[in-house]
C-alpha positions as CSV (number, residue, x, y, z in Angstrom):
1,M,12.3,15.9,18.9
2,T,13.3,14.8,15.4
3,T,11.1,15.5,12.5
4,L,10.9,13.2,9.2
5,E,11.0,15.2,6.2
6,I,10.3,13.6,3.0
7,D,11.1,15.2,-0.3
8,D,8.3,14.6,-2.6
9,K,10.7,13.3,-5.1
10,Q,11.2,10.4,-3.0
11,L,7.6,9.4,-3.1
12,L,7.2,8.6,-6.6
13,V,5.7,5.3,-7.3
14,A,7.3,3.4,-10.3
15,T,5.3,-0.3,-9.8
16,V,3.3,-2.3,-7.5
17,E,2.9,-5.8,-6.3
18,V,0.4,-7.3,-4.2
19,T,0.6,-10.8,-3.1
20,D,-1.8,-12.8,-0.7
21,E,0.6,-11.9,1.9
22,F,1.9,-8.3,1.2
23,I,1.8,-5.4,-0.8
24,A,4.8,-3.4,-2.2
25,F,5.5,-0.2,-4.0
26,D,8.6,-0.2,-5.8
27,M,9.9,3.4,-6.0
28,A,11.2,5.3,-8.7
29,D,14.5,6.0,-6.9
30,G,15.0,2.0,-6.3
31,R,13.6,1.6,-2.9
32,R,11.1,-0.9,-2.1
33,I,8.5,-0.5,0.7
34,E,6.2,-3.3,1.9
35,A,3.6,-3.9,4.3
36,P,1.6,-6.8,5.5
37,L,-1.7,-7.2,3.2
38,W,-3.9,-7.6,6.2
39,W,-3.1,-4.0,7.0
40,Y,-5.8,-3.0,4.3
41,P,-8.7,-5.2,4.6
42,R,-10.5,-4.1,1.3
43,L,-7.3,-5.4,-0.6
44,F,-7.0,-8.3,1.5
45,A,-10.7,-9.2,0.5
46,A,-10.1,-8.2,-3.1
47,T,-9.6,-11.1,-5.9
48,P,-6.2,-11.5,-7.4
49,A,-7.6,-9.8,-10.5
50,Q,-9.0,-6.9,-8.5
51,R,-5.4,-6.5,-7.0
52,R,-3.9,-6.4,-10.1
53,N,-6.1,-4.1,-11.3
54,W,-4.2,-0.6,-9.6
55,E,-3.0,2.7,-11.2
56,I,-0.5,5.3,-10.1
57,L,-2.4,8.5,-9.1
58,P,-1.7,11.8,-11.1
59,F,1.0,13.2,-8.7
60,G,2.8,9.8,-8.7
61,D,2.8,9.3,-4.8
62,A,-0.4,7.3,-4.4
63,V,-1.7,4.2,-5.9
64,G,-5.7,3.6,-6.4
65,W,-7.6,0.4,-6.6
66,E,-11.0,2.0,-8.0
67,E,-12.9,-1.2,-8.1
68,V,-12.4,-2.1,-4.5
69,D,-12.3,1.7,-3.6
70,E,-8.6,1.5,-1.8
71,Y,-6.1,4.4,-2.3
72,L,-2.8,4.5,-0.5
73,T,0.1,6.7,-0.6
74,A,3.6,6.1,-0.5
75,K,4.1,8.3,2.6
76,A,1.3,5.9,4.2
77,L,3.4,2.7,3.8
78,I,6.7,4.6,4.8
79,V,5.0,5.7,8.0
80,G,3.3,2.3,8.6
81,G,0.2,1.1,10.2
82,A,-2.6,-1.1,9.6
83,A,-6.2,0.8,8.4
84,P,-8.9,0.7,10.9
85,G,-10.6,-2.3,11.5
86,A,-7.6,-4.5,10.1
87,V,-7.1,-7.5,12.2
88,P,-4.1,-10.2,11.7
89,P,-5.3,-13.1,10.1
90,A,-4.3,-15.6,13.3
91,Q,-6.4,-13.4,15.4
92,A,-9.3,-13.1,12.6
93,A,-9.2,-17.2,12.8
94,E,-10.1,-17.3,16.3
């Protein structure tokens, strides 16, 4: 069995981009980590202005949107997976 070990320095977030389709963390080491926005229902439902109102949290490895009560770590984006209750847009339209 292989274990993924991540150095905390690899988890430092430099900036964030949120569009109608995805969320991306640009990391301090130059990588970009993306995930579908629908994975995070509170952000998916937020207005564009609310999505832009993010802050990197004190340890530098997580981002918060206080107004919509959403907090994501870089590790969560790396590991992947939708939040509980997330529904793909095509399935939600049914």
